[in-house]
C-alpha positions as YAML, in Angstrom:
chain: A
units: angstrom
residues:
- id: 1
  name: MET
  ca: [0.00, 0.00, 0.00]
- id: 2
  name: SER
  ca: [1.39, 3.42, -0.96]
- id: 3
  name: GLU
  ca: [1.77, 6.35, 1.42]
- id: 4
  name: PHE
  ca: [-1.07, 8.18, -0.31]
- id: 5
  name: GLU
  ca: [-3.41, 5.23, 0.03]
- id: 6
  name: LYS
  ca: [-2.95, 5.36, 3.79]
- id: 7
  name: SER
  ca: [-4.37, 8.87, 3.82]
- id: 8
  name: THR
  ca: [-7.92, 9.86, 4.75]
- id: 9
  name: GLU
  ca: [-10.16, 12.46, 3.16]
- id: 10
  name: GLU
  ca: [-9.17, 14.93, 5.90]
- id: 11
  name: ILE
  ca: [-5.40, 14.45, 5.92]
- id: 12
  name: THR
  ca: [-3.00, 13.15, 3.28]
- id: 13
  name: PHE
  ca: [0.50, 11.72, 3.46]
- id: 14
  name: THR
  ca: [2.78, 11.81, 0.45]
- id: 15
  name: VAL
  ca: [6.49, 11.39, -0.16]
- id: 16
  name: GLU
  ca: [8.25, 13.93, -2.38]
- id: 17
  name: ASN
  ca: [12.02, 13.79, -2.88]
- id: 18
  name: HIS
  ca: [12.55, 11.92, 0.41]
- id: 19
  name: VAL
  ca: [10.31, 14.39, 2.27]
- id: 20
  name: GLY
  ca: [7.31, 13.11, 4.20]
- id: 21
  name: VAL
  ca: [4.57, 15.65, 3.51]
- id: 22
  name: VAL
  ca: [1.54, 15.90, 5.81]
- id: 23
  name: THR
  ca: [-1.27, 17.96, 4.28]
- id: 24
  name: LEU
  ca: [-4.32, 18.93, 6.32]
- id: 25
  name: HIS
  ca: [-7.43, 18.84, 4.15]
- id: 26
  name: ARG
  ca: [-10.59, 19.63, 6.09]
- id: 27
  name: PRO
  ca: [-11.35, 23.12, 4.76]
- id: 28
  name: THR
  ca: [-15.00, 23.34, 5.83]
- id: 29
  name: ALA
  ca: [-13.85, 23.01, 9.46]
- id: 30
  name: LEU
  ca: [-10.71, 25.15, 8.99]
- id: 31
  name: ASN
  ca: [-8.72, 21.92, 9.38]
- id: 32
  name: ALA
  ca: [-9.90, 21.34, 12.95]
- id: 33
  name: LEU
  ca: [-8.32, 18.07, 14.04]
- id: 34
  name: SER
  ca: [-10.73, 15.17, 14.12]
- id: 35
  name: PHE
  ca: [-9.85, 12.08, 16.14]
- id: 36
  name: GLN
  ca: [-9.18, 10.22, 12.90]
- id: 37
  name: MET
  ca: [-6.76, 12.92, 11.71]
- id: 38
  name: ILE
  ca: [-4.86, 12.83, 14.99]
- id: 39
  name: CYS
  ca: [-4.50, 9.06, 15.00]
- id: 40
  name: ALA
  ca: [-3.55, 8.90, 11.32]
- id: 41
  name: MET
  ca: [-0.92, 11.61, 11.68]
- id: 42
  name: ARG
  ca: [0.70, 10.00, 14.71]
- id: 43
  name: ARG
  ca: [0.83, 6.59, 13.05]
- id: 44
  name: GLN
  ca: [2.40, 8.06, 9.91]
- id: 45
  name: LEU
  ca: [4.98, 10.12, 11.80]
- id: 46
  name: LEU
  ca: [6.04, 7.03, 13.74]
- id: 47
  name: ALA
  ca: [6.36, 5.06, 10.51]
- id: 48
  name: TRP
  ca: [8.39, 7.77, 8.80]
- id: 49
  name: GLN
  ca: [10.65, 8.17, 11.82]
- id: 50
  name: THR
  ca: [12.11, 4.69, 11.20]
- id: 51
  name: ASP
  ca: [11.93, 4.83, 7.40]
- id: 52
  name: ASP
  ca: [15.39, 5.46, 5.91]
- id: 53
  name: ARG
  ca: [13.79, 6.83, 2.74]
- id: 54
  name: ILE
  ca: [12.44, 9.83, 4.67]
- id: 55
  name: ALA
  ca: [14.92, 12.61, 5.40]
- id: 56
  name: TRP
  ca: [12.55, 15.05, 7.06]
- id: 57
  name: VAL
  ca: [8.86, 15.91, 7.49]
- id: 58
  name: LEU
  ca: [6.80, 18.90, 6.38]
- id: 59
  name: VAL
  ca: [3.32, 19.65, 7.77]
- id: 60
  name: ARG
  ca: [1.11, 22.09, 5.89]
- id: 61
  name: SER
  ca: [-2.46, 22.93, 4.90]
- id: 62
  name: ASP
  ca: [-3.89, 23.04, 1.42]
- id: 63
  name: SER
  ca: [-6.12, 25.99, 2.39]
- id: 64
  name: PRO
  ca: [-4.85, 29.59, 2.59]
- id: 65
  name: ARG
  ca: [-7.50, 30.37, 5.22]
- id: 66
  name: ALA
  ca: [-6.17, 28.09, 7.92]
- id: 67
  name: PHE
  ca: [-3.29, 25.86, 8.86]
- id: 68
  name: CYS
  ca: [-5.41, 24.41, 11.66]
- id: 69
  name: ALA
  ca: [-8.06, 26.16, 13.75]
- id: 70
  name: GLY
  ca: [-7.74, 23.74, 16.67]
- id: 71
  name: GLY
  ca: [-9.20, 20.53, 17.97]
- id: 72
  name: ASP
  ca: [-12.63, 19.29, 16.97]
- id: 73
  name: VAL
  ca: [-14.44, 20.88, 19.91]
- id: 74
  name: ARG
  ca: [-17.85, 20.53, 18.25]
- id: 75
  name: ALA
  ca: [-17.37, 16.76, 18.24]
- id: 76
  name: LEU
  ca: [-16.28, 16.92, 21.89]
- id: 77
  name: TYR
  ca: [-19.47, 18.80, 22.73]
- id: 78
  name: GLU
  ca: [-21.57, 16.17, 21.01]
- id: 79
  name: MET
  ca: [-19.96, 13.39, 23.04]
- id: 80
  name: ALA
  ca: [-19.69, 15.37, 26.30]
- id: 81
  name: ASP
  ca: [-21.72, 12.72, 28.14]
- id: 82
  name: ASP
  ca: [-19.09, 10.12, 27.30]
- id: 83
  name: LEU
  ca: [-16.13, 11.16, 29.44]
- id: 84
  name: LEU
  ca: [-14.01, 8.20, 28.34]
- id: 85
  name: ALA
  ca: [-14.42, 9.12, 24.66]
- id: 86
  name: CYS
  ca: [-13.50, 12.74, 25.37]
- id: 87
  name: GLU
  ca: [-10.46, 11.73, 27.39]
- id: 88
  name: THR
  ca: [-9.37, 9.33, 24.66]
- id: 89
  name: TYR
  ca: [-9.40, 12.19, 22.16]
- id: 90
  name: PHE
  ca: [-7.06, 14.26, 24.34]
- id: 91
  name: ILE
  ca: [-4.81, 11.31, 25.17]
- id: 92
  name: GLU
  ca: [-4.15, 10.68, 21.48]
- id: 93
  name: GLU
  ca: [-3.79, 14.38, 20.72]
- id: 94
  name: TYR
  ca: [-1.23, 14.92, 23.48]
- id: 95
  name: ARG
  ca: [0.74, 11.86, 22.40]
- id: 96
  name: LEU
  ca: [0.94, 13.40, 18.94]
- id: 97
  name: ASN
  ca: [2.03, 16.74, 20.39]
- id: 98
  name: HIS
  ca: [4.78, 15.07, 22.40]
- id: 99
  name: LEU
  ca: [5.99, 13.13, 19.36]
- id: 100
  name: THR
  ca: [6.41, 16.28, 17.26]
- id: 101
  name: HIS
  ca: [8.55, 17.95, 19.94]
- id: 102
  name: PHE
  ca: [10.92, 14.98, 20.12]
- id: 103
  name: TYR
  ca: [10.84, 13.86, 16.51]
- id: 104
  name: THR
  ca: [14.19, 12.43, 15.48]
- id: 105
  name: LYS
  ca: [14.13, 13.96, 11.99]
- id: 106
  name: PRO
  ca: [13.70, 17.60, 11.00]
- id: 107
  name: TYR
  ca: [10.04, 18.55, 11.36]
- id: 108
  name: VAL
  ca: [8.91, 21.79, 9.67]
- id: 109
  name: ALA
  ca: [5.53, 23.55, 9.99]
- id: 110
  name: LEU
  ca: [4.06, 25.97, 7.44]
- id: 111
  name: MET
  ca: [1.72, 28.03, 9.64]
- id: 112
  name: ASP
  ca: [-0.30, 30.09, 7.16]
- id: 113
  name: GLY
  ca: [-3.69, 31.54, 8.04]
- id: 114
  name: ILE
  ca: [-5.43, 30.56, 11.29]
- id: 115
  name: VAL
  ca: [-3.26, 28.64, 13.76]
- id: 116
  name: MET
  ca: [-5.08, 28.10, 17.03]
- id: 117
  name: GLY
  ca: [-5.31, 25.58, 19.85]
- id: 118
  name: GLY
  ca: [-4.66, 22.13, 18.41]
- id: 119
  name: GLY
  ca: [-3.01, 23.77, 15.40]
- id: 120
  name: MET
  ca: [-0.44, 25.26, 17.73]
- id: 121
  name: GLY
  ca: [-0.04, 21.81, 19.24]
- id: 122
  name: ILE
  ca: [1.15, 20.24, 15.99]
- id: 123
  name: ALA
  ca: [3.23, 23.30, 15.00]
- id: 124
  name: GLN
  ca: [5.12, 24.34, 18.13]
- id: 125
  name: GLY
  ca: [7.16, 21.14, 18.22]
- id: 126
  name: ALA
  ca: [8.63, 21.98, 14.81]
- id: 127
  name: GLY
  ca: [12.25, 23.08, 14.70]
- id: 128
  name: LEU
  ca: [11.33, 25.48, 11.90]
- id: 129
  name: ARG
  ca: [7.99, 27.32, 12.20]
- id: 130
  name: ILE
  ca: [7.18, 29.57, 9.25]
- id: 131
  name: VAL
  ca: [4.41, 32.19, 9.24]
- id: 132
  name: SER
  ca: [3.04, 34.69, 6.72]
- id: 133
  name: GLU
  ca: [1.49, 38.15, 6.94]
- id: 134
  name: ASN
  ca: [-1.89, 36.39, 7.05]
- id: 135
  name: SER
  ca: [-1.06, 34.13, 10.02]
- id: 136
  name: ARG
  ca: [-3.32, 34.48, 13.05]
- id: 137
  name: LEU
  ca: [-2.13, 32.60, 16.13]
- id: 138
  name: ALA
  ca: [-3.95, 32.10, 19.43]
- id: 139
  name: MET
  ca: [-4.60, 29.81, 22.37]
- id: 140
  name: PRO
  ca: [-8.26, 30.76, 23.07]
- id: 141
  name: GLU
  ca: [-9.25, 27.85, 25.31]
- id: 142
  name: THR
  ca: [-10.35, 29.88, 28.35]
- id: 143
  name: ALA
  ca: [-13.22, 31.28, 26.24]
- id: 144
  name: ILE
  ca: [-14.68, 27.77, 25.99]
- id: 145
  name: GLY
  ca: [-14.16, 26.72, 29.59]
- id: 146
  name: MET
  ca: [-10.86, 24.96, 29.05]
- id: 147
  name: VAL
  ca: [-7.18, 25.72, 29.67]
- id: 148
  name: PRO
  ca: [-4.47, 26.27, 27.05]
- id: 149
  name: ASP
  ca: [-3.39, 22.71, 26.39]
- id: 150
  name: VAL
  ca: [-1.51, 20.73, 23.69]
- id: 151
  name: GLY
  ca: [1.61, 21.89, 25.54]
- id: 152
  name: GLY
  ca: [0.46, 25.48, 26.05]
- id: 153
  name: SER
  ca: [1.62, 25.54, 29.65]
- id: 154
  name: TYR
  ca: [5.05, 24.65, 28.25]
- id: 155
  name: PHE
  ca: [5.45, 26.85, 25.16]
- id: 156
  name: LEU
  ca: [3.41, 29.89, 26.26]
- id: 157
  name: SER
  ca: [5.35, 30.09, 29.50]
- id: 158
  name: ARG
  ca: [8.56, 30.29, 27.46]
- id: 159
  name: THR
  ca: [7.50, 33.04, 25.02]
- id: 160
  name: HIS
  ca: [9.52, 35.64, 26.93]
- id: 161
  name: ASP
  ca: [12.04, 35.81, 29.75]
- id: 162
  name: ASP
  ca: [9.22, 37.42, 31.75]
- id: 163
  name: PRO
  ca: [6.24, 35.08, 32.43]
- id: 164
  name: ALA
  ca: [3.77, 37.95, 31.94]
- id: 165
  name: ILE
  ca: [3.57, 37.41, 28.17]
- id: 166
  name: GLY
  ca: [2.51, 33.78, 28.53]
- id: 167
  name: ARG
  ca: [0.01, 34.78, 31.22]
- id: 168
  name: TYR
  ca: [-1.47, 37.41, 28.89]
- id: 169
  name: LEU
  ca: [-1.81, 35.01, 25.97]
- id: 170
  name: ALA
  ca: [-3.22, 32.23, 28.16]
- id: 171
  name: LEU
  ca: [-5.77, 34.37, 30.00]
- id: 172
  name: THR
  ca: [-7.09, 36.46, 27.14]
- id: 173
  name: GLY
  ca: [-6.72, 34.10, 24.17]
- id: 174
  name: THR
  ca: [-5.65, 37.13, 22.16]
- id: 175
  name: ILE
  ca: [-5.00, 36.60, 18.46]
- id: 176
  name: ILE
  ca: [-1.46, 37.61, 17.50]
- id: 177
  name: ASN
  ca: [0.12, 38.18, 14.11]
- id: 178
  name: ALA
  ca: [3.32, 36.98, 12.47]
- id: 179
  name: THR
  ca: [5.40, 39.83, 13.88]
- id: 180
  name: ASP
  ca: [4.25, 38.93, 17.39]
- id: 181
  name: ALA
  ca: [4.85, 35.23, 16.80]
- id: 182
  name: CYS
  ca: [8.45, 35.77, 15.72]
- id: 183
  name: HIS
  ca: [9.08, 38.24, 18.54]
- id: 184
  name: TRP
  ca: [7.55, 35.99, 21.21]
- id: 185
  name: ARG
  ca: [9.30, 32.74, 20.19]
- id: 186
  name: LEU
  ca: [6.24, 31.13, 18.62]
- id: 187
  name: ALA
  ca: [7.59, 31.27, 15.05]
- id: 188
  name: ASP
  ca: [11.02, 31.33, 13.44]
- id: 189
  name: ALA
  ca: [10.58, 33.08, 10.08]
- id: 190
  name: MET
  ca: [8.06, 35.21, 8.20]
- id: 191
  name: VAL
  ca: [7.60, 34.66, 4.47]
- id: 192
  name: ALA
  ca: [5.18, 36.51, 2.16]
- id: 193
  name: GLN
  ca: [2.16, 34.33, 1.38]
- id: 194
  name: SER
  ca: [2.51, 35.07, -2.34]
- id: 195
  name: VAL
  ca: [5.73, 33.05, -2.54]
- id: 196
  name: TRP
  ca: [4.68, 30.10, -0.35]
- id: 197
  name: PRO
  ca: [4.36, 27.71, -3.33]
- id: 198
  name: HIS
  ca: [7.95, 28.57, -4.31]
- id: 199
  name: LEU
  ca: [9.14, 28.24, -0.70]
- id: 200
  name: THR
  ca: [7.47, 24.85, -0.35]
- id: 201
  name: GLN
  ca: [9.03, 23.54, -3.55]
- id: 202
  name: ALA
  ca: [12.45, 24.94, -2.64]
- id: 203
  name: LEU
  ca: [12.32, 23.19, 0.72]
- id: 204
  name: ILE
  ca: [11.31, 19.89, -0.88]
- id: 205
  name: ASP
  ca: [14.08, 20.25, -3.47]
- id: 206
  name: CYS
  ca: [16.70, 21.18, -0.84]
- id: 207
  name: VAL
  ca: [19.90, 19.22, -1.56]
- id: 208
  name: ASP
  ca: [21.03, 19.57, 2.07]
- id: 209
  name: PRO
  ca: [18.06, 18.27, 4.10]
- id: 210
  name: THR
  ca: [19.66, 19.14, 7.44]
- id: 211
  name: TRP
  ca: [18.52, 21.86, 9.81]
- id: 212
  name: ALA
  ca: [21.22, 24.14, 8.43]
- id: 213
  name: GLY
  ca: [20.16, 23.51, 4.84]
- id: 214
  name: LEU
  ca: [16.44, 23.94, 5.51]
- id: 215
  name: ARG
  ca: [17.00, 27.14, 7.47]
- id: 216
  name: ALA
  ca: [19.19, 28.53, 4.69]
- id: 217
  name: VAL
  ca: [16.43, 27.93, 2.15]
- id: 218
  name: THR
  ca: [13.86, 29.57, 4.41]
- id: 219
  name: GLU
  ca: [16.07, 32.58, 5.08]
- id: 220
  name: SER
  ca: [16.38, 33.17, 1.34]
- id: 221
  name: PHE
  ca: [12.62, 33.77, 1.26]
- id: 222
  name: ALA
  ca: [12.19, 35.45, 4.67]
- id: 223
  name: ARG
  ca: [11.01, 39.02, 4.88]
- id: 224
  name: GLY
  ca: [11.37, 41.23, 7.93]
- id: 225
  name: ASP
  ca: [9.48, 44.13, 6.40]
- id: 226
  name: LEU
  ca: [6.08, 42.51, 5.88]
- id: 227
  name: TYR
  ca: [3.04, 44.27, 7.27]
- id: 228
  name: PRO
  ca: [0.55, 41.83, 8.78]
- id: 229
  name: ALA
  ca: [-3.16, 42.48, 8.38]
- id: 230
  name: PHE
  ca: [-3.67, 43.79, 11.92]
- id: 231
  name: GLU
  ca: [-1.81, 45.56, 14.70]
- id: 232
  name: PRO
  ca: [0.87, 43.62, 16.54]
- id: 233
  name: MET
  ca: [0.13, 43.01, 20.21]
- id: 234
  name: SER
  ca: [3.86, 43.07, 20.90]
- id: 235
  name: ALA
  ca: [3.63, 46.85, 20.45]
- id: 236
  name: PHE
  ca: [2.05, 46.80, 23.92]
- id: 237
  name: GLU
  ca: [4.72, 44.60, 25.47]
- id: 238
  name: SER
  ca: [5.78, 47.02, 28.19]
- id: 239
  name: LEU
  ca: [2.15, 47.43, 29.24]
- id: 240
  name: ILE
  ca: [1.55, 43.68, 29.19]
- id: 241
  name: LEU
  ca: [4.60, 43.12, 31.38]
- id: 242
  name: GLU
  ca: [3.21, 45.62, 33.86]
- id: 243
  name: VAL
  ca: [-0.43, 44.48, 33.95]
- id: 244
  name: PHE
  ca: [0.10, 40.72, 33.76]
- id: 245
  name: ASP
  ca: [3.06, 40.59, 36.15]
- id: 246
  name: GLU
  ca: [3.32, 37.27, 37.98]
- id: 247
  name: GLN
  ca: [2.71, 38.91, 41.35]
- id: 248
  name: TYR
  ca: [-0.89, 39.77, 40.35]
- id: 249
  name: ASP
  ca: [-3.82, 37.40, 40.61]
- id: 250
  name: LEU
  ca: [-6.81, 37.43, 38.28]
- id: 251
  name: ALA
  ca: [-8.73, 39.98, 40.35]
- id: 252
  name: GLU
  ca: [-5.81, 42.43, 40.35]
- id: 253
  name: ILE
  ca: [-5.20, 41.97, 36.62]
- id: 254
  name: THR
  ca: [-8.88, 42.67, 35.94]
- id: 255
  name: ALA
  ca: [-8.82, 45.76, 38.15]
- id: 256
  name: ARG
  ca: [-5.76, 47.13, 36.39]
- id: 257
  name: LEU
  ca: [-7.31, 46.53, 32.98]
- id: 258
  name: ARG
  ca: [-10.53, 48.23, 34.08]
- id: 259
  name: HIS
  ca: [-8.60, 51.28, 35.29]
- id: 260
  name: LEU
  ca: [-6.55, 51.52, 32.09]
- id: 261
  name: SER
  ca: [-9.61, 51.03, 29.87]
- id: 262
  name: THR
  ca: [-10.98, 54.42, 30.89]
- id: 263
  name: GLU
  ca: [-8.12, 56.19, 29.13]
- id: 264
  name: GLU
  ca: [-8.82, 57.80, 25.74]
- id: 265
  name: SER
  ca: [-5.68, 56.43, 24.16]
- id: 266
  name: THR
  ca: [-4.25, 53.49, 22.25]
- id: 267
  name: ASN
  ca: [-3.31, 51.90, 25.57]
- id: 268
  name: GLY
  ca: [-6.85, 52.42, 26.78]
- id: 269
  name: ARG
  ca: [-8.31, 50.66, 23.75]
- id: 270
  name: TRP
  ca: [-5.89, 47.77, 24.21]
- id: 271
  name: ALA
  ca: [-6.91, 47.47, 27.87]
- id: 272
  name: ALA
  ca: [-10.62, 47.62, 26.98]
- id: 273
  name: ASN
  ca: [-10.19, 44.75, 24.52]
- id: 274
  name: ALA
  ca: [-8.25, 42.66, 27.04]
- id: 275
  name: LEU
  ca: [-10.85, 43.43, 29.71]
- id: 276
  name: ALA
  ca: [-13.66, 42.30, 27.43]
- id: 277
  name: GLN
  ca: [-11.84, 39.04, 26.86]
- id: 278
  name: VAL
  ca: [-11.20, 38.21, 30.51]
- id: 279
  name: SER
  ca: [-14.74, 39.31, 31.43]
- id: 280
  name: TYR
  ca: [-16.17, 36.78, 28.96]
- id: 281
  name: ASN
  ca: [-13.85, 33.85, 29.67]
- id: 282
  name: SER
  ca: [-14.42, 31.15, 32.26]
- id: 283
  name: PRO
  ca: [-13.12, 32.37, 35.66]
- id: 284
  name: ILE
  ca: [-12.12, 28.89, 36.82]
- id: 285
  name: ALA
  ca: [-10.42, 28.13, 33.51]
- id: 286
  name: MET
  ca: [-8.42, 31.36, 33.80]
- id: 287
  name: ARG
  ca: [-7.50, 30.56, 37.41]
- id: 288
  name: LEU
  ca: [-6.21, 27.16, 36.32]
- id: 289
  name: ALA
  ca: [-4.42, 28.71, 33.34]
- id: 290
  name: LEU
  ca: [-2.50, 31.10, 35.62]
- id: 291
  name: HIS
  ca: [-1.55, 28.18, 37.83]
- id: 292
  name: ASN
  ca: [-0.37, 26.14, 34.84]
- id: 293
  name: GLN
  ca: [1.67, 29.01, 33.42]
- id: 294
  name: HIS
  ca: [3.44, 29.37, 36.76]
- id: 295
  name: LEU
  ca: [4.22, 25.65, 37.04]
- id: 296
  name: GLY
  ca: [4.94, 25.13, 33.36]
- id: 297
  name: ARG
  ca: [8.06, 27.28, 33.25]
- id: 298
  name: ALA
  ca: [9.89, 24.74, 35.40]
- id: 299
  name: MET
  ca: [8.29, 21.55, 34.06]
- id: 300
  name: SER
  ca: [9.09, 19.20, 31.21]
- id: 301
  name: LEU
  ca: [6.76, 19.01, 28.23]
- id: 302
  name: ALA
  ca: [5.56, 15.58, 29.34]
- id: 303
  name: ASP
  ca: [4.69, 16.87, 32.81]
- id: 304
  name: CYS
  ca: [2.92, 19.88, 31.26]
- id: 305
  name: LEU
  ca: [0.81, 17.61, 29.06]
- id: 306
  name: ARG
  ca: [-0.13, 15.47, 32.06]
- id: 307
  name: LEU
  ca: [-1.03, 18.61, 34.03]
- id: 308
  name: GLU
  ca: [-3.17, 19.90, 31.16]
- id: 309
  name: PHE
  ca: [-4.92, 16.55, 30.80]
- id: 310
  name: ASN
  ca: [-5.83, 16.65, 34.50]
- id: 311
  name: CYS
  ca: [-7.32, 20.13, 34.09]
- id: 312
  name: ILE
  ca: [-9.25, 19.30, 30.93]
- id: 313
  name: SER
  ca: [-10.62, 16.09, 32.42]
- id: 314
  name: ASN
  ca: [-11.80, 17.91, 35.53]
- id: 315
  name: LEU
  ca: [-13.35, 20.77, 33.51]
- id: 316
  name: LEU
  ca: [-15.24, 18.22, 31.41]
- id: 317
  name: ARG
  ca: [-16.53, 16.53, 34.57]
- id: 318
  name: LEU
  ca: [-17.55, 19.91, 35.96]
- id: 319
  name: GLY
  ca: [-19.49, 20.80, 32.81]
- id: 320
  name: GLU
  ca: [-17.56, 24.03, 32.29]
- id: 321
  name: ALA
  ca: [-16.04, 23.00, 28.95]
- id: 322
  name: PRO
  ca: [-19.29, 21.79, 27.34]
- id: 323
  name: GLU
  ca: [-21.04, 25.02, 28.34]
- id: 324
  name: GLY
  ca: [-18.21, 27.13, 26.95]
- id: 325
  name: ILE
  ca: [-18.26, 25.23, 23.65]
- id: 326
  name: ARG
  ca: [-22.05, 25.55, 23.44]
- id: 327
  name: ALA
  ca: [-22.01, 29.33, 23.86]
- id: 328
  name: LYS
  ca: [-19.05, 30.01, 21.56]
- id: 329
  name: ILE
  ca: [-19.17, 27.31, 18.89]
- id: 330
  name: VAL
  ca: [-22.53, 25.53, 18.81]
- id: 331
  name: ASP
  ca: [-25.30, 28.02, 19.65]
- id: 332
  name: LYS
  ca: [-23.00, 31.03, 19.26]
- id: 333
  name: ASP
  ca: [-25.12, 33.09, 21.64]
- id: 334
  name: GLY
  ca: [-22.09, 34.53, 23.42]
- id: 335
  name: GLY
  ca: [-23.72, 34.00, 26.79]
- id: 336
  name: PRO
  ca: [-22.02, 31.16, 28.66]
- id: 337
  name: ASN
  ca: [-23.57, 30.19, 31.97]
- id: 338
  name: TRP
  ca: [-20.35, 29.37, 33.79]
- id: 339
  name: HIS
  ca: [-20.89, 26.79, 36.49]
- id: 340
  name: VAL
  ca: [-18.42, 28.00, 39.10]
- id: 341
  name: THR
  ca: [-19.34, 30.67, 41.66]
- id: 342
  name: ASP
  ca: [-16.60, 30.11, 44.26]
- id: 343
  name: VAL
  ca: [-13.48, 30.08, 42.07]
- id: 344
  name: GLU
  ca: [-10.88, 29.51, 44.79]
- id: 345
  name: GLN
  ca: [-12.74, 26.65, 46.42]
- id: 346
  name: THR
  ca: [-13.30, 24.97, 43.08]
- id: 347
  name: PHE
  ca: [-9.69, 25.63, 42.08]
- id: 348
  name: GLU
  ca: [-8.43, 23.70, 45.10]
- id: 349
  name: GLN
  ca: [-10.69, 20.79, 44.14]
- id: 350
  name: LEU
  ca: [-9.70, 20.82, 40.46]
- id: 351
  name: LYS
  ca: [-5.98, 20.81, 41.24]
- id: 352
  name: THR
  ca: [-6.44, 17.20, 42.31]
- id: 353
  name: ALA
  ca: [-5.38, 14.81, 39.57]
- id: 354
  name: PRO
  ca: [-8.21, 12.50, 38.45]
- id: 355
  name: TYR
  ca: [-5.79, 9.56, 38.23]
- id: 356
  name: PRO
  ca: [-2.94, 8.29, 40.45]
- id: 357
  name: VAL
  ca: [0.47, 9.14, 39.00]
- id: 358
  name: ASN
  ca: [1.34, 5.58, 38.03]
- id: 359
  name: GLN
  ca: [-2.07, 5.10, 36.39]
- id: 360
  name: HIS
  ca: [-2.11, 8.35, 34.44]
- id: 361
  name: PRO
  ca: [-3.12, 7.81, 30.79]
- id: 362
  name: LEU
  ca: [0.00, 9.74, 29.72]
- id: 363
  name: PHE
  ca: [2.32, 8.03, 32.19]
- id: 364
  name: GLU
  ca: [4.54, 6.70, 29.38]
- id: 365
  name: LEU
  ca: [5.54, 10.17, 28.13]
- id: 366
  name: ASN
  ca: [9.04, 11.20, 29.16]
...
């Protein structure tokens, strides 16, 4: 059976000039990762990892609108009553995320268009992450009653020497552009979308398929003077460092944003937008996200994924995640009825892992 014949309608696997090419093809869902896509991609990456014919792997989308908009949260909502099925989805997704970070061959991600949630999960493990002026990156999980996962407590907490940037991105779910992504260590190069077909072919044709060779090809196309479609959030970095400082809890951050939002200035408009985001998002999810960002800076990726799984499992049991998905994705009424009234009491309960350490579903990750 050929590589292509192992593909599904939603994701294809081809081999071009000793390059394993993963192409996401679920355009009507902005390439949201179905369970079948996750399992197929992990199986193929494992097979290519031990295949001497494959020099390196490229993951891309065949749609200019989106690399990958995230996990298939609509499907999760529909099976919310089946906790085991929901947990199985995340177990397989996190195993895939872990594999991409420790892949033994060069793994390159072309992150054009929307790159959110699960899309970040399959891109951030790449040693070469390429964005365009149309890239829109985010980890918006707190808006649907979940925490930044797929390794978010690991890679968001390392976006800057100061943890405030990761806290800001995790709490608000703010969409950032290519300039921000390169500045905050979430991307490595920015290439104009108009030349992406040429870039892709040049990478596949690269005669030196090492990290040095692949980076050299990318740098020949890279542009530092591109103007993304919307304002970079990194322009507000000094303000973010001040407002989202690690010494402040959620209540203090909200109070500071509320005070700043009264200003008739660019900073005031930024604060008003951030305030609107944290006012909408799940309070308990944001409380857990702050906790995870604090712990994640000193934890391994495997430990971060186990921590995130614990949080997601508990939020599913609580009903917070299904309600967030209903309001944002399914009914789209923008009026989530968050379940938690006493955040701190619930936080102490949700910190408890749902499984003993030696029985954790992700115990084998190292």
